[in-house]
LUMBA-682985 format. One record per atom (N, C-alpha, C): x, y negated, z; residue number from 0. Coordinates in steps of 0.05 Angstrom, whole numbers. Layout:
N
<<X Y Z> NUM>
...
***
This chain:
68
<<320 -78 18> 0>
<<316 -49 21> 0>
<<292 -44 40> 0>
<<291 -58 62> 1>
<<269 -55 81> 1>
<<242 -62 68> 1>
<<243 -82 50> 2>
<<219 -90 36> 2>
<<209 -68 18> 2>
<<227 -53 5> 3>
<<220 -30 -12> 3>
<<206 -9 4> 3>
<<216 -3 27> 4>
<<204 18 44> 4>
<<176 9 53> 4>
<<174 -16 61> 5>
<<148 -27 70> 5>
<<128 -26 47> 5>
<<136 -33 23> 6>
<<117 -32 0> 6>
<<108 -4 -6> 6>
<<126 16 -3> 7>
<<119 44 -8> 7>
<<99 53 12> 7>
<<102 45 38> 8>
<<83 54 59> 8>
<<56 42 53> 8>
<<54 18 44> 9>
<<29 5 38> 9>
<<14 18 15> 9>
<<28 30 -4> 10>
<<16 43 -27> 10>
<<5 70 -21> 10>
<<14 83 0> 11>
<<6 111 7> 11>
<<-21 110 21> 11>
<<-40 125 10> 12>
<<-67 126 23> 12>
<<-66 142 49> 12>
<<-84 135 67> 13>
<<-85 149 93> 13>
<<-106 172 92> 13>
<<-123 172 70> 14>
<<-143 193 67> 14>
<<-142 203 38> 14>
<<-152 227 34> 15>
<<-154 238 8> 15>
<<-175 222 -9> 15>
<<-167 213 -33> 16>
<<-186 197 -48> 16>
<<-209 214 -59> 16>
<<-207 240 -58> 17>
<<-228 258 -68> 17>
<<-249 265 -47> 17>
<<-240 274 -24> 18>
<<-258 284 -3> 18>
<<-259 266 22> 18>
<<-240 248 25> 19>
<<-239 230 48> 19>
<<-226 243 73> 19>
<<-215 266 70> 20>
<<-201 279 92> 20>
<<-177 263 101> 20>
<<-173 258 127> 21>
<<-151 242 137> 21>
<<-125 257 133> 21>
<<-105 243 121> 22>
<<-78 255 117> 22>
<<-62 251 142> 22>
<<-47 271 150> 23>
<<-30 269 174> 23>
<<-7 250 168> 23>
<<6 239 189> 24>
<<29 222 184> 24>
<<51 236 168> 24>
<<55 262 173> 25>
<<74 278 158> 25>
<<67 280 129> 25>
<<41 284 123> 26>
<<32 285 95> 26>
<<36 258 81> 26>
<<32 236 96> 27>
<<37 210 84> 27>
<<66 205 78> 27>
<<84 215 95> 28>
<<112 213 90> 28>
<<120 229 65> 28>
<<109 253 63> 29>
<<114 270 39> 29>
<<104 257 14> 29>
<<80 245 16> 30>
<<68 232 -7> 30>
<<85 207 -16> 30>
<<95 193 4> 31>
<<112 169 -3> 31>
<<138 178 -15> 31>
<<148 201 -7> 32>
<<174 210 -17> 32>
<<171 224 -44> 32>
<<154 244 -46> 33>
<<151 260 -70> 33>
<<132 249 -90> 33>
<<115 230 -82> 34>
<<94 217 -98> 34>
<<72 236 -107> 34>
<<71 261 -96> 35>
<<50 280 -103> 35>
<<46 298 -78> 35>
<<20 305 -74> 36>
<<13 322 -51> 36>
<<-14 335 -57> 36>
<<-19 359 -47> 37>
<<-44 372 -50> 37>
<<-59 370 -23> 37>
<<-84 361 -25> 38>
<<-101 359 -1> 38>
<<-106 387 10> 38>
<<-103 390 36> 39>
<<-107 416 49> 39>
<<-137 423 51> 39>
<<-154 403 49> 40>
<<-183 407 53> 40>
<<-196 415 26> 40>
<<-191 400 5> 41>
<<-206 405 -20> 41>
<<-188 414 -43> 41>
<<-162 416 -38> 42>
<<-142 424 -58> 42>
<<-139 404 -81> 42>
<<-147 380 -76> 43>
<<-144 359 -96> 43>
<<-115 350 -98> 43>
<<-105 347 -121> 44>
<<-77 339 -125> 44>
<<-75 309 -125> 44>
<<-62 297 -105> 45>
<<-59 268 -103> 45>
<<-32 261 -115> 45>
<<-33 245 -136> 46>
<<-8 237 -149> 46>
<<-8 206 -150> 46>
<<14 195 -139> 47>
<<17 166 -140> 47>
<<32 158 -164> 47>
<<23 138 -178> 48>
<<36 128 -202> 48>
<<63 115 -194> 48>
<<83 120 -210> 49>
<<109 108 -206> 49>
<<111 83 -224> 49>
<<116 61 -212> 50>
<<118 36 -227> 50>
<<146 35 -240> 50>
<<148 32 -266> 51>
<<174 31 -279> 51>
<<191 8 -269> 51>
<<216 11 -270> 52>
<<235 -10 -261> 52>
<<232 -34 -279> 52>
<<235 -58 -267> 53>
<<233 -83 -282> 53>
<<259 -90 -295> 53>
<<280 -75 -289> 54>
<<306 -80 -300> 54>
<<305 -74 -330> 54>
<<316 -92 -346> 55>
<<318 -88 -374> 55>
<<347 -82 -381> 55>
<<352 -64 -400> 56>
<<380 -58 -407> 56>
<<394 -83 -418> 56>
<<419 -84 -412> 57>
<<435 -107 -422> 57>
<<438 -104 -452> 57>
<<428 -124 -467> 58>
<<428 -122 -496> 58>
<<457 -123 -508> 58>
<<475 -137 -494> 59>
<<503 -139 -503> 59>
<<516 -111 -502> 59>
<<511 -96 -481> 60>
<<522 -69 -479> 60>
<<511 -51 -500> 60>
<<485 -54 -507> 61>
<<473 -37 -527> 61>
<<485 -44 -555> 61>
<<490 -69 -560> 62>
<<502 -77 -586> 62>
<<530 -66 -588> 62>
<<545 -66 -567> 63>
<<573 -56 -567> 63>
<<573 -26 -572> 63>
<<554 -11 -559> 64>
<<553 18 -563> 64>
<<546 24 -592> 64>
<<528 9 -604> 65>
<<519 14 -631> 65>
<<540 8 -652> 65>
<<559 -10 -646> 66>
<<579 -18 -665> 66>
<<603 1 -665> 66>
<<606 18 -645> 67>
<<629 36 -643> 67>
<<626 59 -661> 67>
***
């Protein structure tokens, strides 16, 4: 769990990728949580891509659902 939080923090930029304006620590927390934020300087919408889960559905459960 702590590794997940650490990896999220590393993905969050500290500056706006459009204008280079420094993001406050609070803005970085919001960006890490909501994955989207609007820069207060240039109104650029910063959206972080969400990586899909690597979990694959259990094929046995899918077969059982389909046979019912």
